[in-house]
PQR file of N, CA, C, O and H, with PARSE charges and radii, in Angstrom:
ATOM      1  N   UNK A   1     -83.988 -16.285 -68.551 -0.4000 1.5000
ATOM      2  CA  UNK A   1     -83.653 -17.046 -69.736 -0.0000 2.0000
ATOM      3  C   UNK A   1     -84.906 -17.535 -70.439  0.5500 1.7000
ATOM      4  O   UNK A   1     -86.027 -17.235 -70.027 -0.5500 1.4000
ATOM      5  N   UNK A   2     -84.707 -18.259 -71.459 -0.4000 1.5000
ATOM      6  CA  UNK A   2     -85.805 -18.756 -72.270 -0.0000 2.0000
ATOM      7  C   UNK A   2     -86.458 -19.969 -71.610  0.5500 1.7000
ATOM      8  O   UNK A   2     -85.778 -20.901 -71.181 -0.5500 1.4000
ATOM      9  H   UNK A   2     -83.797 -18.503 -71.794  0.4000 1.0000
ATOM     10  N   UNK A   3     -87.770 -19.938 -71.538 -0.4000 1.5000
ATOM     11  CA  UNK A   3     -88.524 -21.066 -71.001 -0.0000 2.0000
ATOM     12  C   UNK A   3     -89.836 -21.144 -71.770  0.5500 1.7000
ATOM     13  O   UNK A   3     -90.687 -20.262 -71.663 -0.5500 1.4000
ATOM     14  H   UNK A   3     -88.322 -19.181 -71.886  0.4000 1.0000
ATOM     15  N   UNK A   4     -89.984 -22.197 -72.534 -0.4000 1.5000
ATOM     16  CA  UNK A   4     -91.221 -22.370 -73.285 -0.0000 2.0000
ATOM     17  C   UNK A   4     -91.414 -21.346 -74.383  0.5500 1.7000
ATOM     18  O   UNK A   4     -92.549 -20.989 -74.701 -0.5500 1.4000
ATOM     19  H   UNK A   4     -89.292 -22.914 -72.621  0.4000 1.0000
ATOM     20  N   UNK A   5     -90.314 -20.858 -74.979 -0.4000 1.5000
ATOM     21  CA  UNK A   5     -90.428 -19.904 -76.077 -0.0000 2.0000
ATOM     22  C   UNK A   5     -90.673 -18.479 -75.638  0.5500 1.7000
ATOM     23  O   UNK A   5     -90.996 -17.628 -76.467 -0.5500 1.4000
ATOM     24  H   UNK A   5     -89.392 -21.147 -74.721  0.4000 1.0000
ATOM     25  N   UNK A   6     -90.527 -18.195 -74.356 -0.4000 1.5000
ATOM     26  CA  UNK A   6     -90.752 -16.835 -73.853 -0.0000 2.0000
ATOM     27  C   UNK A   6     -89.512 -16.342 -73.112  0.5500 1.7000
ATOM     28  O   UNK A   6     -88.789 -17.132 -72.503 -0.5500 1.4000
ATOM     29  H   UNK A   6     -90.264 -18.886 -73.682  0.4000 1.0000
ATOM     30  N   UNK A   7     -89.273 -15.043 -73.168 -0.4000 1.5000
ATOM     31  CA  UNK A   7     -88.163 -14.409 -72.471 -0.0000 2.0000
ATOM     32  C   UNK A   7     -88.742 -13.566 -71.354  0.5500 1.7000
ATOM     33  O   UNK A   7     -89.673 -12.793 -71.579 -0.5500 1.4000
ATOM     34  H   UNK A   7     -89.859 -14.402 -73.662  0.4000 1.0000
ATOM     35  N   UNK A   8     -88.197 -13.706 -70.141 -0.4000 1.5000
ATOM     36  CA  UNK A   8     -88.682 -12.972 -68.988 -0.0000 2.0000
ATOM     37  C   UNK A   8     -87.938 -11.643 -68.864  0.5500 1.7000
ATOM     38  O   UNK A   8     -86.714 -11.629 -68.730 -0.5500 1.4000
ATOM     39  H   UNK A   8     -87.441 -14.334 -69.959  0.4000 1.0000
ATOM     40  N   UNK A   9     -88.667 -10.528 -68.907 -0.4000 1.5000
ATOM     41  CA  UNK A   9     -88.128  -9.187 -68.671 -0.0000 2.0000
ATOM     42  C   UNK A   9     -88.813  -8.634 -67.429  0.5500 1.7000
ATOM     43  O   UNK A   9     -89.717  -7.805 -67.533 -0.5500 1.4000
ATOM     44  H   UNK A   9     -89.661 -10.539 -69.016  0.4000 1.0000
ATOM     45  N   UNK A  10     -88.384  -9.092 -66.251 -0.4000 1.5000
ATOM     46  CA  UNK A  10     -89.041  -8.662 -65.025 -0.0000 2.0000
ATOM     47  C   UNK A  10     -90.431  -9.249 -64.968  0.5500 1.7000
ATOM     48  O   UNK A  10     -90.584 -10.471 -64.946 -0.5500 1.4000
ATOM     49  H   UNK A  10     -87.649  -9.765 -66.167  0.4000 1.0000
ATOM     50  N   UNK A  11     -91.445  -8.409 -64.945 -0.4000 1.5000
ATOM     51  CA  UNK A  11     -92.828  -8.866 -64.899 -0.0000 2.0000
ATOM     52  C   UNK A  11     -93.416  -9.090 -66.285  0.5500 1.7000
ATOM     53  O   UNK A  11     -94.569  -9.503 -66.406 -0.5500 1.4000
ATOM     54  H   UNK A  11     -91.320  -7.417 -64.964  0.4000 1.0000
ATOM     55  N   UNK A  12     -92.637  -8.820 -67.339 -0.4000 1.5000
ATOM     56  CA  UNK A  12     -93.132  -8.917 -68.702 -0.0000 2.0000
ATOM     57  C   UNK A  12     -92.526 -10.133 -69.397  0.5500 1.7000
ATOM     58  O   UNK A  12     -91.317 -10.349 -69.322 -0.5500 1.4000
ATOM     59  H   UNK A  12     -91.700  -8.484 -67.241  0.4000 1.0000
ATOM     60  N   UNK A  13     -93.343 -10.913 -70.061 -0.4000 1.5000
ATOM     61  CA  UNK A  13     -92.858 -12.032 -70.848 -0.0000 2.0000
ATOM     62  C   UNK A  13     -93.108 -11.726 -72.319  0.5500 1.7000
ATOM     63  O   UNK A  13     -94.201 -11.311 -72.704 -0.5500 1.4000
ATOM     64  H   UNK A  13     -94.326 -10.737 -70.121  0.4000 1.0000
ATOM     65  N   UNK A  14     -92.076 -11.938 -73.134 -0.4000 1.5000
ATOM     66  CA  UNK A  14     -92.214 -11.713 -74.572 -0.0000 2.0000
ATOM     67  C   UNK A  14     -91.836 -12.997 -75.301  0.5500 1.7000
ATOM     68  O   UNK A  14     -90.917 -13.706 -74.892 -0.5500 1.4000
ATOM     69  H   UNK A  14     -91.188 -12.275 -72.821  0.4000 1.0000
ATOM     70  N   UNK A  15     -92.536 -13.283 -76.359 -0.4000 1.5000
ATOM     71  CA  UNK A  15     -92.213 -14.421 -77.186 -0.0000 2.0000
ATOM     72  C   UNK A  15     -90.900 -14.156 -77.913  0.5500 1.7000
ATOM     73  O   UNK A  15     -90.647 -13.034 -78.354 -0.5500 1.4000
ATOM     74  H   UNK A  15     -93.282 -12.707 -76.692  0.4000 1.0000
ATOM     75  N   UNK A  16     -90.056 -15.194 -78.039 -0.4000 1.5000
ATOM     76  CA  UNK A  16     -88.763 -15.042 -78.697 -0.0000 2.0000
ATOM     77  C   UNK A  16     -88.902 -14.691 -80.176  0.5500 1.7000
ATOM     78  O   UNK A  16     -87.983 -14.119 -80.762 -0.5500 1.4000
ATOM     79  H   UNK A  16     -90.261 -16.105 -77.680  0.4000 1.0000
ATOM     80  N   UNK A  17     -90.032 -15.024 -80.779 -0.4000 1.5000
ATOM     81  CA  UNK A  17     -90.185 -14.783 -82.211 -0.0000 2.0000
ATOM     82  C   UNK A  17     -90.757 -13.402 -82.526  0.5500 1.7000
ATOM     83  O   UNK A  17     -90.886 -13.050 -83.698 -0.5500 1.4000
ATOM     84  H   UNK A  17     -90.778 -15.488 -80.303  0.4000 1.0000
ATOM     85  N   UNK A  18     -91.101 -12.614 -81.511 -0.4000 1.5000
ATOM     86  CA  UNK A  18     -91.597 -11.254 -81.741 -0.0000 2.0000
ATOM     87  C   UNK A  18     -90.412 -10.320 -81.931  0.5500 1.7000
ATOM     88  O   UNK A  18     -89.511 -10.268 -81.093 -0.5500 1.4000
ATOM     89  H   UNK A  18     -90.996 -12.900 -80.558  0.4000 1.0000
ATOM     90  N   UNK A  19     -90.417  -9.596 -83.014 -0.4000 1.5000
ATOM     91  CA  UNK A  19     -89.333  -8.661 -83.305 -0.0000 2.0000
ATOM     92  C   UNK A  19     -89.803  -7.232 -83.064  0.5500 1.7000
ATOM     93  O   UNK A  19     -90.938  -6.877 -83.383 -0.5500 1.4000
ATOM     94  H   UNK A  19     -91.148  -9.638 -83.694  0.4000 1.0000
ATOM     95  N   UNK A  20     -88.923  -6.427 -82.501 -0.4000 1.5000
ATOM     96  CA  UNK A  20     -89.186  -5.020 -82.219 -0.0000 2.0000
ATOM     97  C   UNK A  20     -88.292  -4.196 -83.137  0.5500 1.7000
ATOM     98  O   UNK A  20     -87.106  -4.493 -83.281 -0.5500 1.4000
ATOM     99  H   UNK A  20     -88.002  -6.716 -82.242  0.4000 1.0000
ATOM    100  N   UNK A  21     -88.853  -3.169 -83.754 -0.4000 1.5000
ATOM    101  CA  UNK A  21     -88.049  -2.243 -84.544 -0.0000 2.0000
ATOM    102  C   UNK A  21     -87.393  -1.252 -83.589  0.5500 1.7000
ATOM    103  O   UNK A  21     -88.059  -0.679 -82.727 -0.5500 1.4000
ATOM    104  H   UNK A  21     -89.816  -2.928 -83.637  0.4000 1.0000
ATOM    105  N   UNK A  22     -86.097  -1.054 -83.742 -0.4000 1.5000
ATOM    106  CA  UNK A  22     -85.367  -0.127 -82.890 -0.0000 2.0000
ATOM    107  C   UNK A  22     -84.350   0.613 -83.749  0.5500 1.7000
ATOM    108  O   UNK A  22     -84.007   0.159 -84.841 -0.5500 1.4000
ATOM    109  H   UNK A  22     -85.556  -1.519 -84.442  0.4000 1.0000
ATOM    110  N   UNK A  23     -83.873   1.744 -83.261 -0.4000 1.5000
ATOM    111  CA  UNK A  23     -82.834   2.496 -83.960 -0.0000 2.0000
ATOM    112  C   UNK A  23     -81.549   2.431 -83.154  0.5500 1.7000
ATOM    113  O   UNK A  23     -81.553   2.657 -81.944 -0.5500 1.4000
ATOM    114  H   UNK A  23     -84.151   2.112 -82.374  0.4000 1.0000
ATOM    115  N   UNK A  24     -80.455   2.123 -83.824 -0.4000 1.5000
ATOM    116  CA  UNK A  24     -79.145   2.027 -83.192 -0.0000 2.0000
ATOM    117  C   UNK A  24     -78.751   3.393 -82.632  0.5500 1.7000
ATOM    118  O   UNK A  24     -78.862   4.406 -83.324 -0.5500 1.4000
ATOM    119  H   UNK A  24     -80.451   1.939 -84.807  0.4000 1.0000
ATOM    120  N   UNK A  25     -78.297   3.420 -81.393 -0.4000 1.5000
ATOM    121  CA  UNK A  25     -77.899   4.680 -80.764 -0.0000 2.0000
ATOM    122  C   UNK A  25     -76.596   5.224 -81.322  0.5500 1.7000
ATOM    123  O   UNK A  25     -76.267   6.391 -81.105 -0.5500 1.4000
ATOM    124  H   UNK A  25     -78.207   2.598 -80.831  0.4000 1.0000
ATOM    125  N   UNK A  26     -75.849   4.391 -82.042 -0.4000 1.5000
ATOM    126  CA  UNK A  26     -74.572   4.831 -82.599 -0.0000 2.0000
ATOM    127  C   UNK A  26     -74.719   5.296 -84.050  0.5500 1.7000
ATOM    128  O   UNK A  26     -74.414   6.446 -84.369 -0.5500 1.4000
ATOM    129  H   UNK A  26     -76.116   3.444 -82.219  0.4000 1.0000
ATOM    130  N   UNK A  27     -75.182   4.411 -84.920 -0.4000 1.5000
ATOM    131  CA  UNK A  27     -75.235   4.728 -86.355 -0.0000 2.0000
ATOM    132  C   UNK A  27     -76.619   5.165 -86.821  0.5500 1.7000
ATOM    133  O   UNK A  27     -76.785   5.570 -87.972 -0.5500 1.4000
ATOM    134  H   UNK A  27     -75.430   3.478 -84.661  0.4000 1.0000
ATOM    135  N   UNK A  28     -77.618   5.087 -85.936 -0.4000 1.5000
ATOM    136  CA  UNK A  28     -79.010   5.494 -86.208 -0.0000 2.0000
ATOM    137  C   UNK A  28     -79.737   4.571 -87.176  0.5500 1.7000
ATOM    138  O   UNK A  28     -80.871   4.863 -87.556 -0.5500 1.4000
ATOM    139  H   UNK A  28     -77.484   4.758 -85.002  0.4000 1.0000
ATOM    140  N   UNK A  29     -79.119   3.463 -87.587 -0.4000 1.5000
ATOM    141  CA  UNK A  29     -79.745   2.503 -88.494 -0.0000 2.0000
ATOM    142  C   UNK A  29     -80.863   1.761 -87.775  0.5500 1.7000
ATOM    143  O   UNK A  29     -80.729   1.424 -86.599 -0.5500 1.4000
ATOM    144  H   UNK A  29     -78.198   3.226 -87.278  0.4000 1.0000
ATOM    145  N   UNK A  30     -81.967   1.504 -88.476 -0.4000 1.5000
ATOM    146  CA  UNK A  30     -83.064   0.728 -87.910 -0.0000 2.0000
ATOM    147  C   UNK A  30     -82.697  -0.747 -87.951  0.5500 1.7000
ATOM    148  O   UNK A  30     -82.159  -1.236 -88.945 -0.5500 1.4000
ATOM    149  H   UNK A  30     -82.075   1.777 -89.432  0.4000 1.0000
ATOM    150  N   UNK A  31     -82.995  -1.459 -86.851 -0.4000 1.5000
ATOM    151  CA  UNK A  31     -82.729  -2.894 -86.803 -0.0000 2.0000
ATOM    152  C   UNK A  31     -83.831  -3.599 -86.023  0.5500 1.7000
ATOM    153  O   UNK A  31     -84.551  -2.978 -85.242 -0.5500 1.4000
ATOM    154  H   UNK A  31     -83.432  -1.062 -86.044  0.4000 1.0000
ATOM    155  N   UNK A  32     -83.949  -4.904 -86.246 -0.4000 1.5000
ATOM    156  CA  UNK A  32     -84.933  -5.724 -85.547 -0.0000 2.0000
ATOM    157  C   UNK A  32     -84.262  -6.443 -84.387  0.5500 1.7000
ATOM    158  O   UNK A  32     -83.143  -6.939 -84.513 -0.5500 1.4000
ATOM    159  H   UNK A  32     -83.364  -5.408 -86.881  0.4000 1.0000
ATOM    160  N   UNK A  33     -84.952  -6.495 -83.263 -0.4000 1.5000
ATOM    161  CA  UNK A  33     -84.445  -7.207 -82.096 -0.0000 2.0000
ATOM    162  C   UNK A  33     -85.620  -7.800 -81.340  0.5500 1.7000
ATOM    163  O   UNK A  33     -86.751  -7.336 -81.483 -0.5500 1.4000
ATOM    164  H   UNK A  33     -85.862  -6.092 -83.160  0.4000 1.0000
ATOM    165  N   UNK A  34     -85.362  -8.814 -80.541 -0.4000 1.5000
ATOM    166  CA  UNK A  34     -86.406  -9.334 -79.659 -0.0000 2.0000
ATOM    167  C   UNK A  34     -86.093  -8.954 -78.214  0.5500 1.7000
ATOM    168  O   UNK A  34     -86.762  -9.421 -77.292 -0.5500 1.4000
ATOM    169  H   UNK A  34     -84.443  -9.191 -80.425  0.4000 1.0000
ATOM    170  N   UNK A  35     -85.080  -8.110 -78.009 -0.4000 1.5000
ATOM    171  CA  UNK A  35     -84.684  -7.649 -76.676 -0.0000 2.0000
ATOM    172  C   UNK A  35     -84.862  -6.136 -76.594  0.5500 1.7000
ATOM    173  O   UNK A  35     -84.100  -5.401 -77.222 -0.5500 1.4000
ATOM    174  H   UNK A  35     -84.537  -7.731 -78.758  0.4000 1.0000
ATOM    175  N   UNK A  36     -85.843  -5.652 -75.840 -0.4000 1.5000
ATOM    176  CA  UNK A  36     -86.076  -4.204 -75.759 -0.0000 2.0000
ATOM    177  C   UNK A  36     -84.930  -3.449 -75.082  0.5500 1.7000
ATOM    178  O   UNK A  36     -84.902  -2.219 -75.094 -0.5500 1.4000
ATOM    179  H   UNK A  36     -86.462  -6.249 -75.329  0.4000 1.0000
ATOM    180  N   UNK A  37     -83.985  -4.188 -74.492 -0.4000 1.5000
ATOM    181  CA  UNK A  37     -82.825  -3.544 -73.859 -0.0000 2.0000
ATOM    182  C   UNK A  37     -81.623  -3.472 -74.791  0.5500 1.7000
ATOM    183  O   UNK A  37     -80.547  -3.050 -74.369 -0.5500 1.4000
ATOM    184  H   UNK A  37     -84.008  -5.188 -74.482  0.4000 1.0000
ATOM    185  N   UNK A  38     -81.781  -3.873 -76.043 -0.4000 1.5000
ATOM    186  CA  UNK A  38     -80.694  -3.832 -77.026 -0.0000 2.0000
ATOM    187  C   UNK A  38     -80.710  -2.471 -77.711  0.5500 1.7000
ATOM    188  O   UNK A  38     -81.699  -2.100 -78.344 -0.5500 1.4000
ATOM    189  H   UNK A  38     -82.656  -4.216 -76.387  0.4000 1.0000
ATOM    190  N   UNK A  39     -79.618  -1.731 -77.584 -0.4000 1.5000
ATOM    191  CA  UNK A  39     -79.565  -0.364 -78.107 -0.0000 2.0000
ATOM    192  C   UNK A  39     -78.673  -0.205 -79.331  0.5500 1.7000
ATOM    193  O   UNK A  39     -78.679   0.855 -79.956 -0.5500 1.4000
ATOM    194  H   UNK A  39     -78.815  -2.031 -77.070  0.4000 1.0000
ATOM    195  N   UNK A  40     -77.912  -1.226 -79.688 -0.4000 1.5000
ATOM    196  CA  UNK A  40     -76.968  -1.139 -80.803 -0.0000 2.0000
ATOM    197  C   UNK A  40     -77.229  -2.263 -81.793  0.5500 1.7000
ATOM    198  O   UNK A  40     -77.559  -3.384 -81.406 -0.5500 1.4000
ATOM    199  H   UNK A  40     -77.907  -2.088 -79.180  0.4000 1.0000
ATOM    200  N   UNK A  41     -77.075  -1.947 -83.077 -0.4000 1.5000
ATOM    201  CA  UNK A  41     -77.384  -2.917 -84.123 -0.0000 2.0000
ATOM    202  C   UNK A  41     -76.297  -3.975 -84.290  0.5500 1.7000
ATOM    203  O   UNK A  41     -76.548  -5.039 -84.856 -0.5500 1.4000
ATOM    204  H   UNK A  41     -76.807  -1.037 -83.390  0.4000 1.0000
ATOM    205  N   UNK A  42     -75.091  -3.688 -83.801 -0.4000 1.5000
ATOM    206  CA  UNK A  42     -73.996  -4.635 -83.960 -0.0000 2.0000
ATOM    207  C   UNK A  42     -72.979  -4.472 -82.839  0.5500 1.7000
ATOM    208  O   UNK A  42     -72.981  -3.479 -82.112 -0.5500 1.4000
ATOM    209  H   UNK A  42     -74.887  -2.823 -83.341  0.4000 1.0000
ATOM    210  N   UNK A  43     -72.123  -5.455 -82.720 -0.4000 1.5000
ATOM    211  CA  UNK A  43     -71.048  -5.397 -81.727 -0.0000 2.0000
ATOM    212  C   UNK A  43     -70.113  -4.222 -82.033  0.5500 1.7000
ATOM    213  O   UNK A  43     -69.613  -3.565 -81.120 -0.5500 1.4000
ATOM    214  H   UNK A  43     -72.121  -6.261 -83.311  0.4000 1.0000
ATOM    215  N   UNK A  44     -69.883  -3.967 -83.323 -0.4000 1.5000
ATOM    216  CA  UNK A  44     -69.014  -2.858 -83.732 -0.0000 2.0000
ATOM    217  C   UNK A  44     -69.572  -1.518 -83.251  0.5500 1.7000
ATOM    218  O   UNK A  44     -68.820  -0.697 -82.725 -0.5500 1.4000
ATOM    219  H   UNK A  44     -70.290  -4.501 -84.064  0.4000 1.0000
ATOM    220  N   UNK A  45     -70.866  -1.282 -83.421 -0.4000 1.5000
ATOM    221  CA  UNK A  45     -71.473  -0.021 -82.968 -0.0000 2.0000
ATOM    222  C   UNK A  45     -71.382   0.108 -81.449  0.5500 1.7000
ATOM    223  O   UNK A  45     -71.127   1.195 -80.930 -0.5500 1.4000
ATOM    224  H   UNK A  45     -71.477  -1.948 -83.848  0.4000 1.0000
ATOM    225  N   UNK A  46     -71.588  -0.993 -80.742 -0.4000 1.5000
ATOM    226  CA  UNK A  46     -71.493  -0.968 -79.287 -0.0000 2.0000
ATOM    227  C   UNK A  46     -70.070  -0.617 -78.852  0.5500 1.7000
ATOM    228  O   UNK A  46     -69.880   0.180 -77.933 -0.5500 1.4000
ATOM    229  H   UNK A  46     -71.795  -1.876 -81.163  0.4000 1.0000
ATOM    230  N   UNK A  47     -69.075  -1.208 -79.509 -0.4000 1.5000
ATOM    231  CA  UNK A  47     -67.675  -0.927 -79.183 -0.0000 2.0000
ATOM    232  C   UNK A  47     -67.304   0.519 -79.517  0.5500 1.7000
ATOM    233  O   UNK A  47     -66.558   1.153 -78.769 -0.5500 1.4000
ATOM    234  H   UNK A  47     -69.230  -1.855 -80.255  0.4000 1.0000
ATOM    235  N   UNK A  48     -67.815   1.044 -80.628 -0.4000 1.5000
ATOM    236  CA  UNK A  48     -67.551   2.443 -80.992 -0.0000 2.0000
ATOM    237  C   UNK A  48     -68.140   3.395 -79.952  0.5500 1.7000
ATOM    238  O   UNK A  48     -67.506   4.386 -79.590 -0.5500 1.4000
ATOM    239  H   UNK A  48     -68.420   0.529 -81.235  0.4000 1.0000
ATOM    240  N   UNK A  49     -69.346   3.099 -79.471 -0.4000 1.5000
ATOM    241  CA  UNK A  49     -69.980   3.933 -78.459 -0.0000 2.0000
ATOM    242  C   UNK A  49     -69.176   3.914 -77.156  0.5500 1.7000
ATOM    243  O   UNK A  49     -69.003   4.955 -76.521 -0.5500 1.4000
ATOM    244  H   UNK A  49     -69.861   2.294 -79.766  0.4000 1.0000
ATOM    245  N   UNK A  50     -68.689   2.749 -76.759 -0.4000 1.5000
ATOM    246  CA  UNK A  50     -67.860   2.652 -75.559 -0.0000 2.0000
ATOM    247  C   UNK A  50     -66.546   3.401 -75.731  0.5500 1.7000
ATOM    248  O   UNK A  50     -66.071   4.044 -74.794 -0.5500 1.4000
ATOM    249  H   UNK A  50     -68.830   1.904 -77.275  0.4000 1.0000
ATOM    250  N   UNK A  51     -65.951   3.323 -76.931 -0.4000 1.5000
ATOM    251  CA  UNK A  51     -64.700   4.036 -77.200 -0.0000 2.0000
ATOM    252  C   UNK A  51     -64.908   5.545 -77.100  0.5500 1.7000
ATOM    253  O   UNK A  51     -64.036   6.261 -76.607 -0.5500 1.4000
ATOM    254  H   UNK A  51     -66.337   2.801 -77.692  0.4000 1.0000
ATOM    255  N   UNK A  52     -66.056   6.030 -77.564 -0.4000 1.5000
ATOM    256  CA  UNK A  52     -66.349   7.465 -77.459 -0.0000 2.0000
ATOM    257  C   UNK A  52     -66.494   7.888 -76.003  0.5500 1.7000
ATOM    258  O   UNK A  52     -66.060   8.978 -75.630 -0.5500 1.4000
ATOM    259  H   UNK A  52     -66.764   5.449 -77.964  0.4000 1.0000
ATOM    260  N   UNK A  53     -67.098   7.039 -75.180 -0.4000 1.5000
ATOM    261  CA  UNK A  53     -67.206   7.339 -73.752 -0.0000 2.0000
ATOM    262  C   UNK A  53     -65.828   7.382 -73.099  0.5500 1.7000
ATOM    263  O   UNK A  53     -65.553   8.246 -72.267 -0.5500 1.4000
ATOM    264  H   UNK A  53     -67.451   6.154 -75.483  0.4000 1.0000
ATOM    265  N   UNK A  54     -64.970   6.447 -73.481 -0.4000 1.5000
ATOM    266  CA  UNK A  54     -63.616   6.369 -72.915 -0.0000 2.0000
ATOM    267  C   UNK A  54     -62.728   7.511 -73.375  0.5500 1.7000
ATOM    268  O   UNK A  54     -61.772   7.863 -72.684 -0.5500 1.4000
ATOM    269  H   UNK A  54     -65.194   5.744 -74.157  0.4000 1.0000
ATOM    270  N   UNK A  55     -63.024   8.093 -74.523 -0.4000 1.5000
ATOM    271  CA  UNK A  55     -62.168   9.105 -75.142 -0.0000 2.0000
ATOM    272  C   UNK A  55     -61.880  10.294 -74.228  0.5500 1.7000
ATOM    273  O   UNK A  55     -60.742  10.760 -74.176 -0.5500 1.4000
ATOM    274  H   UNK A  55     -63.800   7.807 -75.084  0.4000 1.0000
ATOM    275  N   UNK A  56     -62.868  10.786 -73.520 -0.4000 1.5000
ATOM    276  CA  UNK A  56     -62.673  11.961 -72.686 -0.0000 2.0000
ATOM    277  C   UNK A  56     -62.344  11.656 -71.239  0.5500 1.7000
ATOM    278  O   UNK A  56     -62.422  12.544 -70.391 -0.5500 1.4000
ATOM    279  H   UNK A  56     -63.793  10.407 -73.562  0.4000 1.0000
ATOM    280  N   UNK A  57     -61.977  10.422 -70.940 -0.4000 1.5000
ATOM    281  CA  UNK A  57     -61.744  10.025 -69.560 -0.0000 2.0000
ATOM    282  C   UNK A  57     -60.360   9.425 -69.406  0.5500 1.7000
ATOM    283  O   UNK A  57     -59.825   8.827 -70.339 -0.5500 1.4000
ATOM    284  H   UNK A  57     -61.914   9.700 -71.630  0.4000 1.0000
ATOM    285  N   UNK A  58     -59.782   9.586 -68.222 -0.4000 1.5000
ATOM    286  CA  UNK A  58     -58.484   8.942 -67.964 -0.0000 2.0000
ATOM    287  C   UNK A  58     -58.664   7.514 -67.438  0.5500 1.7000
ATOM    288  O   UNK A  58     -57.685   6.807 -67.203 -0.5500 1.4000
ATOM    289  H   UNK A  58     -60.217  10.072 -67.463  0.4000 1.0000
ATOM    290  N   UNK A  59     -59.921   7.097 -67.257 -0.4000 1.5000
ATOM    291  CA  UNK A  59     -60.224   5.730 -66.848 -0.0000 2.0000
ATOM    292  C   UNK A  59     -60.907   5.000 -67.996  0.5500 1.7000
ATOM    293  O   UNK A  59     -61.604   5.612 -68.805 -0.5500 1.4000
ATOM    294  H   UNK A  59     -60.717   7.672 -67.448  0.4000 1.0000
ATOM    295  N   UNK A  60     -60.706   3.717 -68.058 -0.4000 1.5000
ATOM    296  CA  UNK A  60     -61.334   2.892 -69.086 -0.0000 2.0000
ATOM    297  C   UNK A  60     -62.732   2.525 -68.610  0.5500 1.7000
ATOM    298  O   UNK A  60     -62.891   1.586 -67.829 -0.5500 1.4000
ATOM    299  H   UNK A  60     -60.140   3.220 -67.401  0.4000 1.0000
ATOM    300  N   UNK A  61     -63.745   3.250 -69.067 -0.4000 1.5000
ATOM    301  CA  UNK A  61     -65.127   3.007 -68.645 -0.0000 2.0000
ATOM    302  C   UNK A  61     -65.629   1.658 -69.118  0.5500 1.7000
ATOM    303  O   UNK A  61     -66.410   1.010 -68.420 -0.5500 1.4000
ATOM    304  H   UNK A  61     -63.616   4.012 -69.702  0.4000 1.0000
ATOM    305  N   UNK A  62     -65.190   1.219 -70.300 -0.4000 1.5000
ATOM    306  CA  UNK A  62     -65.662  -0.046 -70.833 -0.0000 2.0000
ATOM    307  C   UNK A  62     -65.036  -1.235 -70.108  0.5500 1.7000
ATOM    308  O   UNK A  62     -65.516  -2.360 -70.247 -0.5500 1.4000
ATOM    309  H   UNK A  62     -64.555   1.745 -70.866  0.4000 1.0000
ATOM    310  N   UNK A  63     -63.977  -1.003 -69.340 -0.4000 1.5000
ATOM    311  CA  UNK A  63     -63.326  -2.087 -68.587 -0.0000 2.0000
ATOM    312  C   UNK A  63     -64.009  -2.340 -67.249  0.5500 1.7000
ATOM    313  O   UNK A  63     -63.774  -3.371 -66.620 -0.5500 1.4000
ATOM    314  H   UNK A  63     -63.587  -0.089 -69.228  0.4000 1.0000
ATOM    315  N   UNK A  64     -64.838  -1.425 -66.815 -0.4000 1.5000
ATOM    316  CA  UNK A  64     -65.469  -1.567 -65.492 -0.0000 2.0000
ATOM    317  C   UNK A  64     -66.645  -2.488 -65.523  0.5500 1.7000
ATOM    318  O   UNK A  64     -67.281  -2.711 -64.493 -0.5500 1.4000
ATOM    319  H   UNK A  64     -65.029  -0.586 -67.326  0.4000 1.0000
TER
END
């Protein structure tokens, strides 16, 4: 969690105010984030990606 304006990512600490440019894995739109583990620009894109994974399966992958 946040402590003193820094976020702990394992052995790496990043300032909360540093923004990283990333591309959404769903819509390919560029977005700014301070979390290098964020792959989607919005909750909607994340839900669409999960729905696509679930589409070809008889199990609900997003429910696990």
